[in-house]
N, C-alpha and C positions, 0 to 999 in steps of 0.2 A: 347483342352488342352492349346493351346497357349494363349487364351483369359484369362484363369484362372491365368496364371503366371503373365501377365501384371497387372491384377487387384490386385493381392496379393502384388506386390511390392509397391503400393501406399497407403497401409493401415497405414503407420506411420505418414502421413501428418496430418490427422484429429486430432489424440490425441495430437500431438505436437503443433498444432495451438491452440487447446483448453487449453492446459497447459500454453502456453505463454500468452494467453488472460487472464486467471485466475490470473497469477502472475502479469500481468500489472495492472489489476483492483484491485487486493488485495493491491498493494503498493500505490495506489492513495489515498491520504488522504485529501479530500477537506475541512475538518473541521479545519485543522491546521491554516489557515489564520484568522479564526474566533475566535480561542481560546485566542489570545493575547488580543484583546479588551474585551473579556469576563472576563478573569482573572485579568485584570487591572481595571475593572469597580468597582463600589461602593459595589457590592455584595461580592467580594472576597478580595478586598483591598490589592492587591499585586502591587509592582512596576514593571516597565518594566525590570529593572536589575534582580530582583528576578525571574521573569518568564523566562528570557533568560538564566541566569546562574544556577538556581537551579531546576526549574520545567521541562523544556524541556530536559535537559540531563538525568534526572531520568526517565522521560517518555519514552525516546528513548531506554534506556537500559531495561526497564521493558518489552519490547516486546520480548526480548531474552528468 
């Protein structure tokens, strides 16, 4: 019975680590540094001021 109680007390560690890793990797957005050159390129024809002041704020709030 003593071994069962010790094993039972450590069951919260694995789900907590999995949730923390999921949250960390979910919030990583490696595409953001590549979006500014893409949006300011000849295809989209936006200026850096438009991208910084109009596109990125709307994009951030759209995640909510």
